[in-house]
TIKOL-354187 format. One record per atom (N, C-alpha, C): residue in three letters; x, y, z; atom name; residue number from 1. Coordinates in steps of 0.1 Angstrom, whole numbers, plus 5000, padded with zeros to 4 digits. Last residue first. Layout:
<code=ala	px=X	py=Y	pz=Z	site=CA	pos=NUM>
...
//
This chain:
<code=arg	px=1817	py=3878	pz=5921	site=N	pos=137>
<code=arg	px=1827	py=3882	pz=5931	site=CA	pos=137>
<code=arg	px=1829	py=3897	pz=5931	site=C	pos=137>
<code=arg	px=1800	py=3870	pz=5901	site=N	pos=136>
<code=arg	px=1794	py=3873	pz=5915	site=CA	pos=136>
<code=arg	px=1804	py=3879	pz=5924	site=C	pos=136>
<code=ser	px=1817	py=3865	pz=5880	site=N	pos=135>
<code=ser	px=1808	py=3877	pz=5879	site=CA	pos=135>
<code=ser	px=1802	py=3880	pz=5892	site=C	pos=135>
<code=glu	px=1827	py=3840	pz=5887	site=N	pos=134>
<code=glu	px=1836	py=3852	pz=5887	site=CA	pos=134>
<code=glu	px=1828	py=3865	pz=5887	site=C	pos=134>
<code=met	px=1805	py=3824	pz=5883	site=N	pos=133>
<code=met	px=1811	py=3825	pz=5896	site=CA	pos=133>
<code=met	px=1820	py=3838	pz=5897	site=C	pos=133>
<code=tyr	px=1802	py=3826	pz=5855	site=N	pos=132>
<code=tyr	px=1792	py=3831	pz=5864	site=CA	pos=132>
<code=tyr	px=1797	py=3833	pz=5878	site=C	pos=132>
<code=ser	px=1826	py=3815	pz=5847	site=N	pos=131>
<code=ser	px=1823	py=3828	pz=5843	site=CA	pos=131>
<code=ser	px=1812	py=3834	pz=5852	site=C	pos=131>
<code=gln	px=1822	py=3789	pz=5855	site=N	pos=130>
<code=gln	px=1833	py=3796	pz=5861	site=CA	pos=130>
<code=gln	px=1831	py=3811	pz=5859	site=C	pos=130>
<code=leu	px=1800	py=3782	pz=5839	site=N	pos=129>
<code=leu	px=1799	py=3782	pz=5853	site=CA	pos=129>
<code=leu	px=1810	py=3790	pz=5860	site=C	pos=129>
<code=ile	px=1812	py=3783	pz=5814	site=N	pos=128>
<code=ile	px=1800	py=3791	pz=5816	site=CA	pos=128>
<code=ile	px=1799	py=3792	pz=5832	site=C	pos=128>
<code=ile	px=1832	py=3763	pz=5818	site=N	pos=127>
<code=ile	px=1836	py=3777	pz=5815	site=CA	pos=127>
<code=ile	px=1824	py=3786	pz=5818	site=C	pos=127>
<code=ala	px=1816	py=3740	pz=5821	site=N	pos=126>
<code=ala	px=1824	py=3744	pz=5832	site=CA	pos=126>
<code=ala	px=1829	py=3759	pz=5830	site=C	pos=126>
<code=ala	px=1805	py=3740	pz=5795	site=N	pos=125>
<code=ala	px=1796	py=3742	pz=5807	site=CA	pos=125>
<code=ala	px=1804	py=3746	pz=5819	site=C	pos=125>
<code=ser	px=1828	py=3733	pz=5781	site=N	pos=124>
<code=ser	px=1821	py=3746	pz=5778	site=CA	pos=124>
<code=ser	px=1812	py=3749	pz=5790	site=C	pos=124>
<code=val	px=1832	py=3708	pz=5790	site=N	pos=123>
<code=val	px=1842	py=3718	pz=5794	site=CA	pos=123>
<code=val	px=1836	py=3732	pz=5791	site=C	pos=123>
<code=lys	px=1809	py=3696	pz=5778	site=N	pos=122>
<code=lys	px=1810	py=3696	pz=5793	site=CA	pos=122>
<code=lys	px=1821	py=3706	pz=5798	site=C	pos=122>
<code=asp	px=1815	py=3700	pz=5751	site=N	pos=121>
<code=asp	px=1803	py=3705	pz=5757	site=CA	pos=121>
<code=asp	px=1804	py=3706	pz=5772	site=C	pos=121>
<code=val	px=1840	py=3686	pz=5747	site=N	pos=120>
<code=val	px=1839	py=3701	pz=5744	site=CA	pos=120>
<code=val	px=1827	py=3707	pz=5751	site=C	pos=120>
<code=asn	px=1831	py=3660	pz=5751	site=N	pos=119>
<code=asn	px=1841	py=3667	pz=5760	site=CA	pos=119>
<code=asn	px=1841	py=3682	pz=5759	site=C	pos=119>
<code=gly	px=1813	py=3657	pz=5730	site=N	pos=118>
<code=gly	px=1808	py=3656	pz=5744	site=CA	pos=118>
<code=gly	px=1818	py=3662	pz=5754	site=C	pos=118>
<code=lys	px=1829	py=3656	pz=5708	site=N	pos=117>
<code=lys	px=1821	py=3668	pz=5710	site=CA	pos=117>
<code=lys	px=1816	py=3668	pz=5724	site=C	pos=117>
<code=asp	px=1861	py=3645	pz=5705	site=N	pos=116>
<code=asp	px=1848	py=3641	pz=5711	site=CA	pos=116>
<code=asp	px=1840	py=3653	pz=5715	site=C	pos=116>
<code=arg	px=1885	py=3656	pz=5699	site=N	pos=115>
<code=arg	px=1875	py=3655	pz=5688	site=CA	pos=115>
<code=arg	px=1861	py=3650	pz=5693	site=C	pos=115>
<code=arg	px=1899	py=3654	pz=5722	site=N	pos=114>
<code=arg	px=1894	py=3667	pz=5719	site=CA	pos=114>
<code=arg	px=1884	py=3666	pz=5708	site=C	pos=114>
<code=asp	px=1907	py=3627	pz=5721	site=N	pos=113>
<code=asp	px=1897	py=3631	pz=5731	site=CA	pos=113>
<code=asp	px=1891	py=3645	pz=5728	site=C	pos=113>
<code=lys	px=1925	py=3628	pz=5700	site=N	pos=112>
<code=lys	px=1914	py=3619	pz=5699	site=CA	pos=112>
<code=lys	px=1903	py=3624	pz=5709	site=C	pos=112>
<code=lys	px=1945	py=3645	pz=5711	site=N	pos=111>
<code=lys	px=1937	py=3650	pz=5700	site=CA	pos=111>
<code=lys	px=1924	py=3641	pz=5698	site=C	pos=111>
<code=lys	px=1946	py=3646	pz=5747	site=N	pos=110>
<code=lys	px=1949	py=3640	pz=5734	site=CA	pos=110>
<code=lys	px=1940	py=3645	pz=5723	site=C	pos=110>
<code=met	px=1952	py=3674	pz=5767	site=N	pos=109>
<code=met	px=1942	py=3664	pz=5763	site=CA	pos=109>
<code=met	px=1946	py=3659	pz=5749	site=C	pos=109>
<code=gly	px=1967	py=3694	pz=5779	site=N	pos=108>
<code=gly	px=1973	py=3683	pz=5774	site=CA	pos=108>
<code=gly	px=1964	py=3671	pz=5770	site=C	pos=108>
<code=gly	px=1956	py=3718	pz=5786	site=N	pos=107>
<code=gly	px=1956	py=3708	pz=5797	site=CA	pos=107>
<code=gly	px=1963	py=3695	pz=5792	site=C	pos=107>
<code=ala	px=1956	py=3732	pz=5762	site=N	pos=106>
<code=ala	px=1965	py=3736	pz=5773	site=CA	pos=106>
<code=ala	px=1967	py=3726	pz=5784	site=C	pos=106>
<code=ile	px=1935	py=3718	pz=5750	site=N	pos=105>
<code=ile	px=1948	py=3717	pz=5744	site=CA	pos=105>
<code=ile	px=1959	py=3721	pz=5755	site=C	pos=105>
<code=met	px=1914	py=3725	pz=5767	site=N	pos=104>
<code=met	px=1917	py=3711	pz=5766	site=CA	pos=104>
<code=met	px=1931	py=3709	pz=5760	site=C	pos=104>
<code=ala	px=1914	py=3753	pz=5763	site=N	pos=103>
<code=ala	px=1917	py=3747	pz=5777	site=CA	pos=103>
<code=ala	px=1921	py=3733	pz=5776	site=C	pos=103>
<code=asp	px=1907	py=3755	pz=5736	site=N	pos=102>
<code=asp	px=1920	py=3760	pz=5741	site=CA	pos=102>
<code=asp	px=1923	py=3754	pz=5754	site=C	pos=102>
<code=met	px=1881	py=3744	pz=5738	site=N	pos=101>
<code=met	px=1891	py=3737	pz=5730	site=CA	pos=101>
<code=met	px=1905	py=3741	pz=5734	site=C	pos=101>
<code=ala	px=1869	py=3763	pz=5754	site=N	pos=100>
<code=ala	px=1870	py=3749	pz=5759	site=CA	pos=100>
<code=ala	px=1880	py=3742	pz=5751	site=C	pos=100>
<code=met	px=1870	py=3786	pz=5738	site=N	pos=99>
<code=met	px=1878	py=3786	pz=5751	site=CA	pos=99>
<code=met	px=1879	py=3771	pz=5756	site=C	pos=99>
<code=val	px=1852	py=3777	pz=5718	site=N	pos=98>
<code=val	px=1866	py=3780	pz=5715	site=CA	pos=98>
<code=val	px=1875	py=3780	pz=5727	site=C	pos=98>
<code=ser	px=1829	py=3775	pz=5734	site=N	pos=97>
<code=ser	px=1834	py=3763	pz=5727	site=CA	pos=97>
<code=ser	px=1849	py=3765	pz=5723	site=C	pos=97>
<code=thr	px=1825	py=3802	pz=5743	site=N	pos=96>
<code=thr	px=1829	py=3791	pz=5752	site=CA	pos=96>
<code=thr	px=1834	py=3779	pz=5746	site=C	pos=96>
<code=tyr	px=1818	py=3824	pz=5726	site=N	pos=95>
<code=tyr	px=1832	py=3819	pz=5726	site=CA	pos=95>
<code=tyr	px=1835	py=3807	pz=5736	site=C	pos=95>
<code=arg	px=1790	py=3833	pz=5745	site=N	pos=94>
<code=arg	px=1798	py=3835	pz=5733	site=CA	pos=94>
<code=arg	px=1813	py=3830	pz=5736	site=C	pos=94>
<code=glu	px=1771	py=3830	pz=5765	site=N	pos=93>
<code=glu	px=1780	py=3819	pz=5763	site=CA	pos=93>
<code=glu	px=1789	py=3820	pz=5750	site=C	pos=93>
<code=asp	px=1758	py=3849	pz=5791	site=N	pos=92>
<code=asp	px=1763	py=3849	pz=5777	site=CA	pos=92>
<code=asp	px=1773	py=3838	pz=5775	site=C	pos=92>
<code=ile	px=1734	py=3833	pz=5812	site=N	pos=91>
<code=ile	px=1747	py=3839	pz=5810	site=CA	pos=91>
<code=ile	px=1751	py=3838	pz=5796	site=C	pos=91>
<code=glu	px=1705	py=3831	pz=5833	site=N	pos=90>
<code=glu	px=1711	py=3830	pz=5819	site=CA	pos=90>
<code=glu	px=1724	py=3837	pz=5820	site=C	pos=90>
<code=gln	px=1694	py=3811	pz=5860	site=N	pos=89>
<code=gln	px=1702	py=3823	pz=5856	site=CA	pos=89>
<code=gln	px=1708	py=3821	pz=5842	site=C	pos=89>
<code=val	px=1667	py=3798	pz=5877	site=N	pos=88>
<code=val	px=1675	py=3797	pz=5865	site=CA	pos=88>
<code=val	px=1681	py=3811	pz=5862	site=C	pos=88>
<code=pro	px=1660	py=3782	pz=5909	site=N	pos=87>
<code=pro	px=1660	py=3793	pz=5900	site=CA	pos=87>
<code=pro	px=1670	py=3791	pz=5888	site=C	pos=87>
<code=ile	px=1641	py=3754	pz=5918	site=N	pos=86>
<code=ile	px=1655	py=3759	pz=5915	site=CA	pos=86>
<code=ile	px=1655	py=3770	pz=5905	site=C	pos=86>
<code=glu	px=1614	py=3747	pz=5918	site=N	pos=85>
<code=glu	px=1620	py=3751	pz=5931	site=CA	pos=85>
<code=glu	px=1635	py=3757	pz=5929	site=C	pos=85>
<code=pro	px=1605	py=3737	pz=5894	site=N	pos=84>
<code=pro	px=1603	py=3752	pz=5897	site=CA	pos=84>
<code=pro	px=1610	py=3757	pz=5909	site=C	pos=84>
<code=ile	px=1611	py=3718	pz=5872	site=N	pos=83>
<code=ile	px=1619	py=3719	pz=5885	site=CA	pos=83>
<code=ile	px=1617	py=3734	pz=5889	site=C	pos=83>
<code=asp	px=1593	py=3720	pz=5851	site=N	pos=82>
<code=asp	px=1595	py=3707	pz=5857	site=CA	pos=82>
<code=asp	px=1603	py=3707	pz=5870	site=C	pos=82>
<code=arg	px=1592	py=3747	pz=5845	site=N	pos=81>
<code=arg	px=1580	py=3740	pz=5847	site=CA	pos=81>
<code=arg	px=1582	py=3727	pz=5855	site=C	pos=81>
<code=gln	px=1619	py=3753	pz=5841	site=N	pos=80>
<code=gln	px=1612	py=3760	pz=5852	site=CA	pos=80>
<code=gln	px=1599	py=3753	pz=5855	site=C	pos=80>
<code=leu	px=1624	py=3736	pz=5819	site=N	pos=79>
<code=leu	px=1631	py=3734	pz=5831	site=CA	pos=79>
<code=leu	px=1624	py=3741	pz=5843	site=C	pos=79>
<code=ala	px=1607	py=3748	pz=5800	site=N	pos=78>
<code=ala	px=1605	py=3734	pz=5804	site=CA	pos=78>
<code=ala	px=1612	py=3731	pz=5817	site=C	pos=78>
<code=lys	px=1620	py=3773	pz=5798	site=N	pos=77>
<code=lys	px=1606	py=3772	pz=5802	site=CA	pos=77>
<code=lys	px=1602	py=3758	pz=5807	site=C	pos=77>
<code=ile	px=1645	py=3764	pz=5788	site=N	pos=76>
<code=ile	px=1644	py=3771	pz=5801	site=CA	pos=76>
<code=ile	px=1630	py=3771	pz=5806	site=C	pos=76>
<code=phe	px=1638	py=3754	pz=5763	site=N	pos=75>
<code=phe	px=1643	py=3745	pz=5774	site=CA	pos=75>
<code=phe	px=1642	py=3752	pz=5787	site=C	pos=75>
<code=gly	px=1631	py=3778	pz=5751	site=N	pos=74>
<code=gly	px=1621	py=3768	pz=5752	site=CA	pos=74>
<code=gly	px=1625	py=3758	pz=5763	site=C	pos=74>
<code=lys	px=1656	py=3791	pz=5751	site=N	pos=73>
<code=lys	px=1645	py=3797	pz=5758	site=CA	pos=73>
<code=lys	px=1634	py=3787	pz=5761	site=C	pos=73>
<code=val	px=1669	py=3773	pz=5733	site=N	pos=72>
<code=val	px=1674	py=3775	pz=5747	site=CA	pos=72>
<code=val	px=1663	py=3781	pz=5756	site=C	pos=72>
<code=asn	px=1655	py=3779	pz=5710	site=N	pos=71>
<code=asn	px=1655	py=3765	pz=5716	site=CA	pos=71>
<code=asn	px=1660	py=3765	pz=5730	site=C	pos=71>
<code=pro	px=1661	py=3806	pz=5706	site=N	pos=70>
<code=pro	px=1647	py=3802	pz=5709	site=CA	pos=70>
<code=pro	px=1647	py=3788	pz=5714	site=C	pos=70>
<code=ala	px=1690	py=3804	pz=5700	site=N	pos=69>
<code=ala	px=1685	py=3810	pz=5713	site=CA	pos=69>
<code=ala	px=1670	py=3806	pz=5716	site=C	pos=69>
<code=thr	px=1700	py=3796	pz=5676	site=N	pos=68>
<code=thr	px=1696	py=3785	pz=5685	site=CA	pos=68>
<code=thr	px=1690	py=3791	pz=5698	site=C	pos=68>
<code=gln	px=1707	py=3820	pz=5664	site=N	pos=67>
<code=gln	px=1697	py=3811	pz=5657	site=CA	pos=67>
<code=gln	px=1692	py=3801	pz=5667	site=C	pos=67>
<code=ser	px=1713	py=3843	pz=5690	site=N	pos=66>
<code=ser	px=1717	py=3835	pz=5679	site=CA	pos=66>
<code=ser	px=1705	py=3827	pz=5674	site=C	pos=66>
<code=pro	px=1703	py=3877	pz=5699	site=N	pos=65>
<code=pro	px=1702	py=3862	pz=5701	site=CA	pos=65>
<code=pro	px=1706	py=3855	pz=5689	site=C	pos=65>
<code=thr	px=1730	py=3901	pz=5697	site=N	pos=64>
<code=thr	px=1716	py=3897	pz=5695	site=CA	pos=64>
<code=thr	px=1715	py=3882	pz=5696	site=C	pos=64>
<code=ser	px=1756	py=3909	pz=5700	site=N	pos=63>
<code=ser	px=1748	py=3907	pz=5712	site=CA	pos=63>
<code=ser	px=1734	py=3903	pz=5710	site=C	pos=63>
<code=asp	px=1772	py=3907	pz=5678	site=N	pos=62>
<code=asp	px=1765	py=3920	pz=5681	site=CA	pos=62>
<code=asp	px=1756	py=3920	pz=5693	site=C	pos=62>
<code=leu	px=1779	py=3880	pz=5677	site=N	pos=61>
<code=leu	px=1789	py=3890	pz=5681	site=CA	pos=61>
<code=leu	px=1783	py=3904	pz=5684	site=C	pos=61>
<code=arg	px=1750	py=3863	pz=5691	site=N	pos=60>
<code=arg	px=1759	py=3867	pz=5680	site=CA	pos=60>
<code=arg	px=1769	py=3877	pz=5685	site=C	pos=60>
<code=lys	px=1746	py=3839	pz=5718	site=N	pos=59>
<code=lys	px=1744	py=3852	pz=5712	site=CA	pos=59>
<code=lys	px=1754	py=3854	pz=5700	site=C	pos=59>
<code=pro	px=1731	py=3815	pz=5739	site=N	pos=58>
<code=pro	px=1739	py=3818	pz=5727	site=CA	pos=58>
<code=pro	px=1735	py=3831	pz=5721	site=C	pos=58>
<code=met	px=1734	py=3813	pz=5773	site=N	pos=57>
<code=met	px=1725	py=3818	pz=5762	site=CA	pos=57>
<code=met	px=1734	py=3822	pz=5750	site=C	pos=57>
<code=gly	px=1738	py=3788	pz=5796	site=N	pos=56>
<code=gly	px=1745	py=3796	pz=5786	site=CA	pos=56>
<code=gly	px=1735	py=3800	pz=5775	site=C	pos=56>
<code=ile	px=1725	py=3788	pz=5828	site=N	pos=55>
<code=ile	px=1723	py=3783	pz=5814	site=CA	pos=55>
<code=ile	px=1730	py=3793	pz=5805	site=C	pos=55>
<code=val	px=1726	py=3776	pz=5860	site=N	pos=54>
<code=val	px=1731	py=3786	pz=5851	site=CA	pos=54>
<code=val	px=1731	py=3781	pz=5837	site=C	pos=54>
<code=phe	px=1705	py=3769	pz=5886	site=N	pos=53>
<code=phe	px=1709	py=3764	pz=5873	site=CA	pos=53>
<code=phe	px=1714	py=3777	pz=5866	site=C	pos=53>
<code=leu	px=1710	py=3766	pz=5921	site=N	pos=52>
<code=leu	px=1708	py=3774	pz=5910	site=CA	pos=52>
<code=leu	px=1712	py=3767	pz=5897	site=C	pos=52>
<code=ser	px=1713	py=3748	pz=5942	site=N	pos=51>
<code=ser	px=1707	py=3760	pz=5945	site=CA	pos=51>
<code=ser	px=1703	py=3769	pz=5933	site=C	pos=51>
<code=val	px=1711	py=3713	pz=5948	site=N	pos=50>
<code=val	px=1714	py=3723	pz=5938	site=CA	pos=50>
<code=val	px=1706	py=3736	pz=5941	site=C	pos=50>
<code=glu	px=1722	py=3684	pz=5964	site=N	pos=49>
<code=glu	px=1714	py=3697	pz=5965	site=CA	pos=49>
<code=glu	px=1720	py=3707	pz=5956	site=C	pos=49>
<code=glu	px=1720	py=3653	pz=5948	site=N	pos=48>
<code=glu	px=1728	py=3664	pz=5952	site=CA	pos=48>
<code=glu	px=1719	py=3676	pz=5953	site=C	pos=48>
<code=lys	px=1699	py=3634	pz=5944	site=N	pos=47>
<code=lys	px=1712	py=3630	pz=5950	site=CA	pos=47>
<code=lys	px=1720	py=3641	pz=5955	site=C	pos=47>
<code=ile	px=1680	py=3649	pz=5932	site=N	pos=46>
<code=ile	px=1676	py=3640	pz=5943	site=CA	pos=46>
<code=ile	px=1688	py=3636	pz=5951	site=C	pos=46>
<code=ile	px=1692	py=3661	pz=5911	site=N	pos=45>
<code=ile	px=1689	py=3670	pz=5923	site=CA	pos=45>
<code=ile	px=1683	py=3661	pz=5935	site=C	pos=45>
<code=tyr	px=1694	py=3640	pz=5893	site=N	pos=44>
<code=tyr	px=1706	py=3646	pz=5899	site=CA	pos=44>
<code=tyr	px=1703	py=3653	pz=5912	site=C	pos=44>
<code=ala	px=1668	py=3635	pz=5884	site=N	pos=43>
<code=ala	px=1675	py=3625	pz=5892	site=CA	pos=43>
<code=ala	px=1687	py=3631	pz=5899	site=C	pos=43>
<code=lys	px=1665	py=3659	pz=5870	site=N	pos=42>
<code=lys	px=1655	py=3655	pz=5881	site=CA	pos=42>
<code=lys	px=1662	py=3645	pz=5890	site=C	pos=42>
<code=leu	px=1685	py=3658	pz=5851	site=N	pos=41>
<code=leu	px=1685	py=3668	pz=5861	site=CA	pos=41>
<code=leu	px=1676	py=3665	pz=5873	site=C	pos=41>
<code=phe	px=1676	py=3636	pz=5835	site=N	pos=40>
<code=phe	px=1689	py=3635	pz=5842	site=CA	pos=40>
<code=phe	px=1689	py=3645	pz=5854	site=C	pos=40>
<code=glu	px=1652	py=3647	pz=5825	site=N	pos=39>
<code=glu	px=1652	py=3635	pz=5834	site=CA	pos=39>
<code=glu	px=1665	py=3633	pz=5842	site=C	pos=39>
<code=leu	px=1663	py=3667	pz=5809	site=N	pos=38>
<code=leu	px=1654	py=3670	pz=5821	site=CA	pos=38>
<code=leu	px=1653	py=3659	pz=5830	site=C	pos=38>
<code=val	px=1680	py=3653	pz=5790	site=N	pos=37>
<code=val	px=1686	py=3662	pz=5800	site=CA	pos=37>
<code=val	px=1676	py=3665	pz=5812	site=C	pos=37>
<code=glu	px=1673	py=3637	pz=5769	site=N	pos=36>
<code=glu	px=1672	py=3631	pz=5782	site=CA	pos=36>
<code=glu	px=1677	py=3640	pz=5794	site=C	pos=36>
<code=ala	px=1676	py=3651	pz=5746	site=N	pos=35>
<code=ala	px=1663	py=3646	pz=5748	site=CA	pos=35>
<code=ala	px=1661	py=3640	pz=5763	site=C	pos=35>
<code=thr	px=1704	py=3655	pz=5746	site=N	pos=34>
<code=thr	px=1695	py=3666	pz=5750	site=CA	pos=34>
<code=thr	px=1681	py=3661	pz=5753	site=C	pos=34>
<code=pro	px=1725	py=3632	pz=5762	site=N	pos=33>
<code=pro	px=1717	py=3635	pz=5751	site=CA	pos=33>
<code=pro	px=1706	py=3645	pz=5754	site=C	pos=33>
<code=val	px=1750	py=3648	pz=5783	site=N	pos=32>
<code=val	px=1737	py=3640	pz=5782	site=CA	pos=32>
<code=val	px=1731	py=3643	pz=5769	site=C	pos=32>
<code=thr	px=1781	py=3648	pz=5798	site=N	pos=31>
<code=thr	px=1773	py=3652	pz=5786	site=CA	pos=31>
<code=thr	px=1761	py=3643	pz=5785	site=C	pos=31>
<code=thr	px=1792	py=3660	pz=5830	site=N	pos=30>
<code=thr	px=1789	py=3650	pz=5820	site=CA	pos=30>
<code=thr	px=1783	py=3656	pz=5808	site=C	pos=30>
<code=leu	px=1809	py=3680	pz=5845	site=N	pos=29>
<code=leu	px=1801	py=3668	pz=5851	site=CA	pos=29>
<code=leu	px=1800	py=3657	pz=5841	site=C	pos=29>
<code=pro	px=1836	py=3701	pz=5851	site=N	pos=28>
<code=pro	px=1828	py=3694	pz=5841	site=CA	pos=28>
<code=pro	px=1821	py=3682	pz=5848	site=C	pos=28>
<code=asn	px=1835	py=3723	pz=5879	site=N	pos=27>
<code=asn	px=1840	py=3711	pz=5873	site=CA	pos=27>
<code=asn	px=1831	py=3705	pz=5863	site=C	pos=27>
<code=ala	px=1845	py=3752	pz=5895	site=N	pos=26>
<code=ala	px=1836	py=3747	pz=5885	site=CA	pos=26>
<code=ala	px=1843	py=3734	pz=5879	site=C	pos=26>
<code=ile	px=1849	py=3760	pz=5929	site=N	pos=25>
<code=ile	px=1855	py=3755	pz=5917	site=CA	pos=25>
<code=ile	px=1844	py=3749	pz=5908	site=C	pos=25>
<code=leu	px=1834	py=3769	pz=5950	site=N	pos=24>
<code=leu	px=1846	py=3776	pz=5947	site=CA	pos=24>
<code=leu	px=1852	py=3772	pz=5934	site=C	pos=24>
<code=gln	px=1812	py=3759	pz=5965	site=N	pos=23>
<code=gln	px=1810	py=3768	pz=5953	site=CA	pos=23>
<code=gln	px=1822	py=3776	pz=5950	site=C	pos=23>
<code=leu	px=1814	py=3738	pz=5982	site=N	pos=22>
<code=leu	px=1817	py=3752	pz=5987	site=CA	pos=22>
<code=leu	px=1815	py=3763	pz=5977	site=C	pos=22>
<code=pro	px=1810	py=3715	pz=5966	site=N	pos=21>
<code=pro	px=1800	py=3719	pz=5976	site=CA	pos=21>
<code=pro	px=1802	py=3733	pz=5982	site=C	pos=21>
<code=asp	px=1819	py=3726	pz=5933	site=N	pos=20>
<code=asp	px=1821	py=3718	pz=5945	site=CA	pos=20>
<code=asp	px=1811	py=3723	pz=5955	site=C	pos=20>
<code=thr	px=1795	py=3731	pz=5906	site=N	pos=19>
<code=thr	px=1805	py=3735	pz=5915	site=CA	pos=19>
<code=thr	px=1808	py=3725	pz=5926	site=C	pos=19>
<code=val	px=1793	py=3713	pz=5874	site=N	pos=18>
<code=val	px=1788	py=3717	pz=5888	site=CA	pos=18>
<code=val	px=1799	py=3723	pz=5896	site=C	pos=18>
<code=ala	px=1780	py=3710	pz=5841	site=N	pos=17>
<code=ala	px=1791	py=3712	pz=5850	site=CA	pos=17>
<code=ala	px=1785	py=3716	pz=5863	site=C	pos=17>
<code=leu	px=1771	py=3695	pz=5810	site=N	pos=16>
<code=leu	px=1768	py=3699	pz=5823	site=CA	pos=16>
<code=leu	px=1780	py=3700	pz=5832	site=C	pos=16>
<code=gly	px=1760	py=3698	pz=5776	site=N	pos=15>
<code=gly	px=1771	py=3696	pz=5786	site=CA	pos=15>
<code=gly	px=1766	py=3702	pz=5799	site=C	pos=15>
<code=thr	px=1739	py=3680	pz=5756	site=N	pos=14>
<code=thr	px=1739	py=3691	pz=5765	site=CA	pos=14>
<code=thr	px=1750	py=3688	pz=5775	site=C	pos=14>
<code=arg	px=1734	py=3673	pz=5721	site=N	pos=13>
<code=arg	px=1740	py=3670	pz=5734	site=CA	pos=13>
<code=arg	px=1740	py=3682	pz=5743	site=C	pos=13>
<code=lys	px=1718	py=3684	pz=5700	site=N	pos=12>
<code=lys	px=1720	py=3670	pz=5702	site=CA	pos=12>
<code=lys	px=1724	py=3666	pz=5716	site=C	pos=12>
<code=met	px=1716	py=3711	pz=5705	site=N	pos=11>
<code=met	px=1705	py=3705	pz=5698	site=CA	pos=11>
<code=met	px=1706	py=3689	pz=5700	site=C	pos=11>
<code=gly	px=1725	py=3721	pz=5739	site=N	pos=10>
<code=gly	px=1727	py=3719	pz=5725	site=CA	pos=10>
<code=gly	px=1716	py=3711	pz=5719	site=C	pos=10>
<code=tyr	px=1734	py=3740	pz=5767	site=N	pos=9>
<code=tyr	px=1723	py=3733	pz=5760	site=CA	pos=9>
<code=tyr	px=1727	py=3733	pz=5745	site=C	pos=9>
<code=asp	px=1751	py=3737	pz=5793	site=N	pos=8>
<code=asp	px=1755	py=3742	pz=5779	site=CA	pos=8>
<code=asp	px=1745	py=3734	pz=5770	site=C	pos=8>
<code=ile	px=1745	py=3746	pz=5825	site=N	pos=7>
<code=ile	px=1740	py=3738	pz=5814	site=CA	pos=7>
<code=ile	px=1744	py=3745	pz=5801	site=C	pos=7>
<code=ala	px=1757	py=3742	pz=5859	site=N	pos=6>
<code=ala	px=1757	py=3749	pz=5846	site=CA	pos=6>
<code=ala	px=1752	py=3740	pz=5835	site=C	pos=6>
<code=leu	px=1747	py=3744	pz=5892	site=N	pos=5>
<code=leu	px=1748	py=3735	pz=5881	site=CA	pos=5>
<code=leu	px=1747	py=3743	pz=5868	site=C	pos=5>
<code=ile	px=1760	py=3747	pz=5924	site=N	pos=4>
<code=ile	px=1754	py=3754	pz=5913	site=CA	pos=4>
<code=ile	px=1757	py=3745	pz=5901	site=C	pos=4>
<code=arg	px=1752	py=3730	pz=5955	site=N	pos=3>
<code=arg	px=1760	py=3732	pz=5943	site=CA	pos=3>
<code=arg	px=1752	py=3741	pz=5934	site=C	pos=3>
<code=pro	px=1747	py=3740	pz=5990	site=N	pos=2>
<code=pro	px=1743	py=3734	pz=5977	site=CA	pos=2>
<code=pro	px=1752	py=3738	pz=5965	site=C	pos=2>
<code=met	px=1767	py=3732	pz=6018	site=N	pos=1>
<code=met	px=1762	py=3743	pz=6009	site=CA	pos=1>
<code=met	px=1758	py=3736	pz=5996	site=C	pos=1>
//
C-alpha cells in the first residue's frame, strides 16, 4: 500500500512526515530547506510509493487564511505542476506547532533538541498527517 506524505511548509524549513506502508501510523520523516523541498519530494517518490500529499494550510483563529497562506498556495501550485500524478489535500494546521512542542515535552525530548526548529517542523507534519488520518475514519 502506498504511503501518505504530509508537508508542513515554512518559509525557511519544511517539515515532512509519512505514514507506514499500511497507513496506520504517522511518523516524522525529516526537515528540508524549503528551497530544496520539491527536489527532495521528486527523489522520495522514486524510492517510496506515495498516494497523497497532505499539506497544512495556515489559518488564523477566525478561520481566515494567515499571512503565509499565499506562500503555501504557491507551493501547492508548484507541487501539482512538478508532480501532477499525486493528488494534494489541504488540512487546517492551526495549533500544530504548539501541539508538537507539547508532544516533544511529553515524550521526554531534551530541551536542547526541542529548541531545534527542524524537530518542531517534522513533528508538526506528523500531527498534520495524524489529524488527516483521523478525519478519514
